[in-house]
Structures are given as C-alpha cells and as structure tokens.
N, C-alpha and C positions, 0 to 999 in steps of 0.2 A: 818328611822326618829327616832325623838327624839325630848321628847315634855318639854318644862318648865314652871313649876309656878311655876311666884316672887306673893308672900303676903304682902300686905299695909298695918297696918292697919292706919284707916280714920281719921282724927284729929277727936277731938272736936266738935263738932256743923255744922258739912261740913253734910248737905243735902245728899237726895238721889239725890234730879236735880242739886244738887251744883254738886254729882258724873259723874250726865249722861251729864251735860252738856264741863263739864272735857272732858270726855272719849271723846265728839261727837269733842275738838276744833282740837286731836290729834292728833285723832285714823289718820288724812291724813298722818298722821309722820309712818306707819309700811308699809305702798303703797310701794312695786318696791323696798320691804326692800333684797339683794339676799339671800340665800337660805332659807327666811319666808316663812310659808307654807302658813296659820293661824295665825290667834290670838285672841279669849276667852276673856274680860271683864266680871266679875265675882262681884255682891256688895253682900255679905251675906245680905240672911235676914231680923238682926237685920243694914243697913247699914253701923259698924262699920269696914270691914272690903270690899277691894278689892283682885281680882289675878286675876291675868293680863296671862295665860293661849296661847303660844305659842310654834305650829308646823314645826318644820326643819325639813330641808330635813341632815343637816346632827348635832354634836354635834357640830364640827369644825368653820361651820353655825354660830350658838350659841354663842360660845364662843367667837367669833371675831366682835359679833352686841351689848352683853356687858362687852363694857368698864371701864371703870371705872368712865369715862365720862357724863356714860348714866344714871350711877348704883345712882350717886352727882343729876343728873338734876330730877329721878325718890323722889328720897329721898328729893330739896325741892319745885318738886312739889305736893308728900302725904304727905310733912308732919312725913317722917320718916322711915328709913332705910327699905326696903321690905328684907325678905329671899328668899332665889333661892332652889326648888325640881326639880330634873331631875330625866327623867323617857325613857326607852327608848324606840319606841314605832313601833312596826313589824309590827303594821296591825292598820289601821281606812276601818271600812268601814260608809259611805255613805249615809244613809240609802233614802232619796227622787230619789240619781240616782240609786241605785242601783247595787252601785258603789262599787268594796273596793282596795285598796292601802295598798300594801303589798311592806315594808321593803329596798331593794338591797341590 
C-alpha cells in the first residue's frame, strides 16, 4: 500500500465552516476511484492548513490519479499549490474492526 499526503495553505479569511462546506461538497468526487482505499481530510488547529491523506493500493495507482489537471483543480479550489509527501504503508490497523491490513 502507499500513502500520499497533500498539504494546502488555506486562503486568508477562510473560516472553518467554509473549509467543511467545501469538503462536504467535493468528498463524493473520491468515491469509486480505482486503487483508492481511503481518504482523510484534516484541518489544522489554527485553520490555516488543510491536508488530504490518501491510502492507495499502490504508488502506481496514486501517480495515475494525480495528473497535472488534478493539481491545477485543487490549486484553484484552495488558492495555493499543494505540497506532496509519499510513504510506503506496510500495515494499516483498523482498531474498531480489530483488523490488520498488510501490504501485499
């Protein structure tokens, strides 16, 4: 498995309610994406930074999804160019389900 975290600087004057409204309006776009296992949205305590954390079946699936067009769309949406961090994800613990997901 592979994890990618995108970090966005939020435009000045954007409220937490604005961020949540945008998240709610766009989250459905990530349903059914080939290779995407899970996506998390995060807002920093001060509300100035937004993160998207994506768990993928593989780095190849992530790379296929993050096209220049995708980056431009999110850049326009959030008003800044995001930065990307990648991790190999050998294990995921799903505590409530008492399940371990191990990378193939």
